[in-house]
C-alpha positions as CSV (number, residue, x, y, z in Angstrom):
1,X,0.0,0.0,0.0
2,X,1.0,3.6,-0.6
3,X,2.1,5.6,2.4
4,X,0.4,9.0,2.6
5,X,2.9,11.9,2.4
6,X,2.8,14.2,5.5
7,X,2.4,17.6,3.8
8,X,0.7,19.1,0.8
9,X,2.7,19.4,-2.4
10,X,4.9,16.5,-1.4
11,X,3.5,14.1,-4.1
12,X,0.9,14.7,-6.7
13,X,-0.6,11.9,-8.7
14,X,-1.8,12.4,-12.2
15,X,-3.7,10.5,-14.9
16,X,-6.1,11.0,-17.7
17,X,-9.8,10.1,-17.9
18,X,-11.7,10.2,-21.2
19,X,-15.3,10.9,-22.0
20,X,-17.3,12.2,-25.0
21,X,-19.6,15.1,-25.6
22,X,-23.2,14.5,-27.0
23,X,-21.9,14.9,-30.6
24,X,-19.3,12.2,-30.0
25,X,-16.2,14.4,-29.6
26,X,-13.5,13.3,-27.2
27,X,-13.0,15.0,-23.8
28,X,-9.6,14.2,-22.3
29,X,-9.5,15.2,-18.6
30,X,-6.1,15.6,-16.8
31,X,-6.7,14.7,-13.2
32,X,-4.3,15.8,-10.5
33,X,-4.6,14.8,-6.8
34,X,-2.4,15.8,-3.8
35,X,-1.6,12.5,-2.1
36,X,-1.3,14.0,1.4
37,X,-4.5,16.0,1.4
38,X,-6.5,14.0,-1.2
39,X,-7.4,17.4,-2.7
40,X,-8.3,17.4,-6.4
41,X,-5.6,19.9,-7.4
42,X,-7.1,20.1,-10.9
43,X,-9.3,18.4,-13.4
44,X,-8.6,19.9,-16.8
45,X,-11.0,18.9,-19.6
46,X,-9.6,19.5,-23.1
47,X,-10.0,17.9,-26.6
48,X,-6.3,16.9,-26.5
49,X,-3.5,17.4,-24.1
50,X,0.0,16.7,-25.4
51,X,3.3,17.0,-23.5
52,X,3.8,20.8,-24.0
53,X,0.2,21.5,-23.0
54,X,0.7,19.3,-19.9
55,X,3.7,21.4,-18.8
56,X,1.8,24.6,-19.4
57,X,-1.0,23.3,-17.1
58,X,1.5,22.3,-14.5
59,X,3.2,25.8,-14.6
60,X,-0.3,27.3,-14.1
61,X,-1.0,25.0,-11.1
62,X,2.5,25.9,-9.6
63,X,1.5,29.6,-9.7
64,X,-1.6,28.8,-7.7
65,X,-0.2,26.4,-5.1
66,X,3.5,25.9,-5.6
67,X,5.4,23.0,-7.2
68,X,5.1,19.4,-5.9
69,X,8.3,17.7,-4.8
70,X,7.3,14.7,-6.9
71,X,4.7,13.6,-9.4
72,X,3.5,10.0,-9.7
73,X,2.1,8.8,-13.1
74,X,1.6,5.9,-15.3
75,X,3.8,5.4,-18.4
76,X,1.6,7.4,-20.8
77,X,3.5,9.2,-23.6
78,X,2.6,12.6,-22.2
79,X,4.1,11.8,-18.8
80,X,7.3,10.1,-20.2
81,X,7.9,12.5,-23.1
82,X,10.7,15.0,-23.6
83,X,8.5,18.0,-22.7
84,X,7.6,16.5,-19.3
85,X,11.1,15.2,-18.5
86,X,12.6,18.6,-19.4
87,X,10.0,20.5,-17.4
88,X,10.5,18.3,-14.3
89,X,14.3,18.5,-14.5
90,X,14.3,22.3,-14.9
91,X,12.1,22.7,-11.8
92,X,13.6,20.0,-9.6
93,X,10.4,17.9,-9.5
94,X,11.0,14.1,-9.3
95,X,8.9,11.8,-11.5
96,X,7.8,8.5,-10.2
97,X,6.5,6.2,-13.0
98,X,4.5,3.2,-11.9
99,X,5.2,-0.2,-13.3
100,X,3.2,-1.0,-16.5
101,X,-0.1,-2.8,-15.7
102,X,0.1,-2.0,-12.0
103,X,-2.5,0.8,-11.4
104,X,-2.5,-0.1,-7.7
105,X,0.8,1.7,-7.5
106,X,-1.1,4.9,-8.2
107,X,-4.0,4.1,-6.0
108,X,-5.0,7.7,-5.0
109,X,-5.6,8.8,-8.5
110,X,-7.2,5.6,-9.6
111,X,-9.7,5.8,-6.7
112,X,-10.3,9.5,-7.5
113,X,-10.8,8.8,-11.2
114,X,-13.4,6.0,-10.4
115,X,-15.3,8.4,-8.2
116,X,-15.1,11.2,-10.9
117,X,-16.5,8.7,-13.5
118,X,-19.3,7.3,-11.3
119,X,-20.4,10.6,-9.7
120,X,-19.9,13.1,-12.5
121,X,-19.0,11.8,-16.0
122,X,-21.5,9.0,-16.0
123,X,-24.2,11.3,-14.6
124,X,-24.0,14.0,-17.2
125,X,-24.5,14.3,-21.0
126,X,-22.2,17.1,-22.0
127,X,-23.4,19.2,-24.9
128,X,-20.1,20.9,-25.4
129,X,-16.6,21.1,-23.9
130,X,-17.6,24.4,-22.2
131,X,-20.5,22.6,-20.5
132,X,-18.2,19.7,-19.4
133,X,-15.7,22.2,-17.9
134,X,-18.4,23.9,-15.9
135,X,-20.0,20.7,-14.6
136,X,-16.7,19.1,-13.8
137,X,-15.3,22.1,-12.0
138,X,-18.4,22.3,-9.8
139,X,-18.0,18.6,-9.0
140,X,-14.3,19.2,-8.1
141,X,-15.1,22.1,-5.8
142,X,-17.8,20.0,-4.1
143,X,-15.4,17.1,-3.7
144,X,-12.8,19.3,-2.1
145,X,-15.0,21.5,0.1
146,X,-18.1,19.6,1.0
147,X,-17.3,15.9,1.2
148,X,-15.8,14.6,4.4
149,X,-13.5,11.6,4.1
150,X,-13.1,8.9,6.7
151,X,-9.4,8.6,5.8
152,X,-8.9,12.2,6.6
153,X,-10.5,12.0,10.1
154,X,-13.9,13.1,8.9
155,X,-12.6,16.3,7.3
156,X,-13.0,17.4,3.7
157,X,-9.8,17.5,1.6
158,X,-9.8,21.3,1.8
159,X,-10.2,21.4,5.6
160,X,-7.5,18.7,6.0
161,X,-5.2,20.8,3.8
162,X,-5.8,23.8,6.1
163,X,-5.2,21.7,9.2
164,X,-1.9,20.4,7.7
165,X,-0.8,23.9,6.8
166,X,-1.6,25.1,10.3
167,X,0.5,22.3,11.9
168,X,3.5,23.1,9.6
169,X,3.2,26.8,10.4
170,X,3.4,26.1,14.1
171,X,6.4,23.8,13.6
172,X,8.3,26.5,11.7
173,X,9.2,29.3,14.2
174,X,10.8,32.5,13.1
175,X,9.0,33.0,9.8
C-alpha cells in the first residue's frame, strides 16, 4: 500500500480520464490529486493534451499552489515524453513512474478517477466542452470542500489541507 505523504505538495498523482460530448467528440481530462490532502488539485478537460500543453498546465498550477516535490504517473506518452522530462528536471520535480499494468501503484488517482467517472462523468450528458468544464469544476469544488472523508479523520480535503498547513506553520518558528 502507498504511504500517505505528510504535507501538501509532497507528491501529486496524475492520470487521464476520457469521456465524450453529446456529438461524440472526445474529452480528455487531466486529473491531479495531492496524495497528502487528497485534494483534487485540478481536473482539466480538453479535446487533446500533449506534452507541451501538460507542462503549461503544471506551470499554471504551480503559480496557484506551488510545485510538488514529486509527481506519480503511469507510463503514458505525455508523462514520459521529452517535454515533461525537461519540465521536471528544470524545476527540480522528481517523476515516479509506476510499473506498467500496476494501477494499484497509483491508488490515490485511480480511486479518485473512479469516483469522478461514477459521480460526475456517467451522470451528465455534456453538450459541449464548455459545458463539461463547468460541470466538472463544480463537482471538483464540491469534492474538495463539501465531502468529508473517513481517511482524513472526517474532514473534507480542503479542511484537511488547512489543518496540515496550520501544523506546519506552528512547527516553523521565526517566519
